[in-house]
N, C-alpha and C positions, 0 to 999 in steps of 0.2 A: 147200675150205669148213674143213677143219680147221686149215689152216695158216694161213690168215685169222684164224682166230680167236686160235692162239697168238702170230701176229705181234702182234694186238691185245692180247693180254695184255701181252706183254713191253714193249711202249710205254708202258703204264699202269705197269706198274712200274717203267720208268725215269724214268717223270715224277714217281712220289712220292719215288724216291730223288734226283732232283734237289731237290724241293722241301724234303726232309729236310736234305740238305746245305745249304741256302740258309739255312734256321732255323739250325743249327748256327752258323753263319758270323756270323748277328748277335749271338747271346748271349755269343760268344766275342768281338766287338768290343766288348761292353759292359763283359765281366769284364775285358777288357783295360783299358778306359779307366779304370773305377771303382778298379782297380790303380793306375793313374799317377795317379789323383787321389788315392788315399789314402797312397800313397809321397811326393807333393809336399807334402803337409800335414805328414805326418811329418817330411820334412825340413825344413820351416819353423817346425815346434814347436821340432826338435831346436835350430836355428839360435837361436831367441827364447830359449831357455834356456840355452843357450850366453852369448850375450849378458847375461842376466839373471844369471848365475852370474858373470861376469865384473865387470860392474856393481857387483856386492854385495861382491866383494872390493875394487874401488876404494874403495867408499864404506867399507868396516871400516877400509882402509888409513888415509885419509883421518881417519877418527874417531878412530884412534889417534893419528896425528900432532897432531891438533887438541889431545888430550886431554893430550898431553904438552908440548906448547906451552904450555898454559894453567897446567899444574903448573910449569912452569919458570917463568913468569910470578909465580904465587903466590908460588916460592919467592924468586925476587927480590924481590919486594914486601916478603915478610915479613924477608927479610934487612936491605933498606934501611930499612923499619920500627925494626925492633931496632937497627939501628946509630944511628939518629937517636934513639930512647928512650934509650940507652946514653950518648950526647953529652950528652943531656938531666941524666940523672941525675949526671953526672960533675960538673954546675955546683953541686951541692948542698955539694962538698968547699971551694967558693970561698968565703971569706966574704964576699966584696965581692959574691956574688949574693945571701946573705941581708942586705947592708946596703941593696937597693932593691927584694928581692923584694915583691911585693903578694900578698894573701890569695889572689884566681885564679891568680896564678903557681903559689904552693904546693900548691895545690889539685889544678892540672893534673899537678904533676911529682908528688906523691902518687898520683894517678890510673896514671900511667905504671908507679910502683914496684910499685903492686896489681897491674897487669896481667901483668907478668914474674916474680911472685913466686917465689922459689925458685933465681931465677941467682944465683950467689954474689955478684957484684958487684951485683945490687939490694937483695938483703939488707943488704949494708954501708951503701947509699946510703940505706935505709930508717931504721936508727940513726942514721946521721948526720942525716936530717931530723927526727927524733923529739928530738934533742938541740937542734938550731936552733929549733925549734919551741918548745921549752921556754925554750930561754935570749932568744928573742925577743919570745914572747906569753907567757910566765909559765904555759903549760900544756903537758900531757903526753899525747899521744895516745894511746888503748888500739892496740896491732900490730894489731887486727882493725878498726878502724874503716875506710869506705870515703871515698872522697873528698870526697862529698857532705857526711858527718859533720865530716870536719876542717874544712872551710870554715866549717861552722855554729858549731862550736869557736871557731875563731880569729876570726869576725865577734862573737861573744860578748864575747870580750875585748876587742876594739876599742871596742865600746859601753862597755864599764866603764871604760876608760881615757878615753874622750871624756868621760863624765860626772868624773871625776876632773880632767881639764883643767878643764872648765867652772867645777868648784870653784876650782881654784887661780885662775883669771881674776875669780873673784866676789871672792874673798880678796884679790887682788891692787888690785881697785877701791875694795874697803872699806880698804885701805891707805893707798892714794892721798886719798880724803876725810878718813880721820882726821890725814894728815900736814898737810893744808890746814887742818884744823880747827886743830891745833896752833899750827901757823906763826901762823895768825890771832889765836890766845889770846895766845901769846908778844908778838905787836906789841900787842895789847891792853894787855898787862899791861905792858908798858915804858912805852906811853903814859902810862898812870894811876899808874906809879910816878914817872914824870917831872912829873906833874901835882901830886902830893902833896906832892913834896921841893922847896920854895922855893929850895933853895940849887942853883946850876947845879951838876952834874957833868961829869966826861968820859963821853966814850961808853964807857970801859972801866969805870969807876966805876958807873955808870949801871946797867950788865947785869950787876954781880957778884950783888946778891942774885938777879935772875931765873935765874942760870946756877945758882947754888948751892941754890934750890927744885927747878930740872930734875934737875942731879945726884942732888940726894937722892930724887927720885924715880926716878930711873934705877936706882941703888942698890938700891932697895925692889923695885922689877919684878925685876932681875936676882934679888935673893935668891928672890922668889917663883917666877921661872923654874928656877933651880937644882934647889929643891925639888921640882917637877913634872918635871925634864927625863926621868928613867926610866918617869912613870907616862903614863896616856892623858890627852890634853889637849883636855878638850872646853869649849864656849862658856862653859857654867855655870862651869867652873872658872877660864876664863878671868877671867870676870865678877868673881866674887868676889876675885880676886887683884889685878883693874884696881880696886875699891873701894878697897882699900887704899892707893892711889895720893892718895886724898882729903887724907891728911895733908899735905899739900905747902900746902893751902889755895888752890889756884889751881884755882878750878871749871871753868874752862874745858878746864885741861890734863887735868883727870882725866878730863872728859867725852871727849876725845881717846884718851885711853889706854883707855878702856873700849871705844870703837868699834874701836880699832885692836885690842884682843886678840880682840875677840869676831869680827872679820875674818879673823882667824889661824888661829883655831879649825877642826877638822875637824868633819863632822857626826858623830852619834852612833854611826852604823852601822860608821866605823872602830875602834868598842873591841872588837868582836868579828869584824871583817872579817881572816880571813887573806890577807895579800898576798904572793905569791909574789916571788921575786928576779926582776927585769925586768932583763937586761943588755942594753938597746937599744944598737945603734950611736949615733954622734953624727948618723948620716943620717936616722936616726927619732927627731929631737929630741921631738917629742910622747911618746914611750913612756919617757922617761927618770925615775929617780925622784925623787920630789919632796923638794925641798930644804925643811930645817928652817929656817923662818921666825922670825927673832926679832921682838922687841917694836918696834912702830913708833916712829921719835922715837930708837934707840938709833943714831944715825949715826956714831958715834965705835967703833963696835963692828966 
C-alpha cells in the first residue's frame, strides 16, 4: 500500500516536471524568435542608414561640382562681357566712330564706361568721351551723370540745333524771294528806262544808269554792313539799314533789299544766347557752324 502511494507520487512529480520543461521550451523559442526579428530589423536599419549616408555624400559631391561649374561659367561669362566692353570702349579713341555715332550709341557706350568705372582703361575712355561730346554737341557732361542723363543732354542739344537749321532754311527762302523781287524790279526798271528814252541805245548804254544805281546801293549797304560787322545783327537793325537804300530812287529794289536784309537777320534770342563752339565733322553737315550771310544781291562779292 505504501509502495503504491510512493510510486503514484513519483509519477505525479515526473509529470509536473515534464510540464514545466515543456513550458520553458516555448518561452525560449519565443525569445529566440524575437531576438532574431530584432537583429534583422537592426541590420536592415543599419543598411538603410549606410545607404543614406553614402547618398548624402554623393549629393554633396554633386552639389560642389555643380557650384564649381556655375562659378566657372559665371567667371567665363564675366570675362567675355568685360572683353566685349573694352573692345566697345576702344572705339571712342577712333575719330571715325564719332563721325557716325548716334545719340543712342553714345549713351550705350557711356553706360558701359559707367559700369566698369575704376578700370584704368575705362577712366581714360570716359575722358575721351567727355571731350568728344563737348566737341560734337557743344555740351560737357558731368562725370557723375548716368547714361540716361547723358542721352537727355544730347537730345536737348540736337533740338536746339534743329531750331537753328529751321531758321537758316527760312532765311534762305526769304533771300530767294528777295532775289526774285529784285530781279523783277531790275527788269521793270530797264523796261521803263527804255520807254522814257526815245533815243535808241545799245544794250550796254541802256544798262549803265541801272548798274550805277545798283552799285551805289550796294556800296551803301556794304558800308552799313561793315559798321555792324562786330555787333549784334537783328531784324530791326537790318530794316533801318535797308531803309537807307531808298536813296537810290528805285522803290522796287529798295523793297527787295529790305526783305533780303530782314530775312538774313537772326531772331533776338541770339543776342543773349551763348553759343558753344561746335566742331562737327563734315559727315554731320547739319551741325556745322552757321555761315555769315551777305546782303542779298551782292553777287559780285
